[in-house]
C-alpha positions in Angstrom: 15.4 4.9 -5.2 15.6 8.3 -3.6 13.3 11.3 -3.9 15.3 14.1 -5.5 12.5 16.6 -6.2 11.2 19.6 -4.3 9.8 19.2 -0.8 6.3 17.7 -0.9 3.2 19.3 0.4 1.6 17.3 3.3 -1.4 15.2 2.3 -3.7 12.7 3.9 -2.4 9.2 4.4 -4.8 6.4 3.5 -4.8 3.0 5.0 -2.3 0.9 2.9 -0.4 3.8 1.6 3.1 2.9 0.2 5.7 5.5 1.1 9.3 5.7 0.1 11.8 7.1 2.7 15.2 8.4 1.7 16.8 4.9 2.0 14.5 3.7 -0.8 12.9 0.8 1.1 9.1 1.1 0.7 6.9 1.3 3.8 3.3 0.1 3.8 1.3 2.1 6.4 -1.5 0.4 8.3 -3.8 1.3 11.3 -1.0 3.1 13.3 -0.1 5.5 10.4 0.2 9.2 10.8 -2.8 11.3 9.5 -0.8 13.6 7.2 2.7 14.2 5.9 5.5 11.7 5.6 7.6 10.5 2.7 6.6 10.5 -1.0 3.8 8.1 -1.8 3.8 5.6 -4.6 0.2 4.7 -4.2 -1.9 2.5 -1.9 -2.5 -1.3 -1.6 -5.9 -2.7 -2.2 -7.8 -4.2 0.7 -7.1 -7.7 -0.7 -3.4 -7.0 -1.1 -3.3 -5.7 2.5 -4.9 -8.9 3.7 -2.3 -10.9 1.9 0.6 -8.7 3.0 -0.5 -9.2 6.7 0.2 -12.9 6.3 3.8 -12.5 5.3 6.6 -13.1 7.8 9.2 -10.3 8.5 11.9 -10.2 5.9 9.8 -11.8 3.2 10.3 -10.5 -0.4 7.2 -8.7 -1.6 6.4 -7.7 -5.2 3.9 -5.1 -6.0 2.2 -4.5 -9.3 0.2 -1.5 -10.4 -3.5 -2.1 -10.9 -6.4 0.3 -11.8 -9.4 0.6 -9.5 -11.7 -1.4 -11.7 -9.4 -4.4 -11.8 -8.8 -4.2 -8.0 -12.6 -4.1 -7.4 -13.1 -7.1 -9.8 -10.4 -9.1 -7.9 -12.0 -8.2 -4.6 -15.4 -9.3 -5.7 -14.0 -12.6 -7.2 -12.1 -13.3 -3.9 -15.2 -12.7 -1.8 -17.4 -14.8 -4.2 -14.9 -17.7 -3.9 -14.0 -17.5 -0.2 -16.6 -15.5 1.5 -16.0 -12.6 3.8 -14.4 -14.6 6.6 
């Protein structure tokens, strides 16, 4: 996948943002991310998805699915209810 549109305006980069550079391989940005700019953004991972992603080994295949905020919140609450805030 390559961005073929007009140049993008710089915007803030949230923790967990998913950017797509020209090579088409998505990048998930964490604590060491830049504050603005970068490549086109597809969205951002939820805190629970970021916690899971952090456990993967380099080179692992990762599949992302879109989720609306209400569902993400419900999944987070259910996870914390079951496993606590460790």
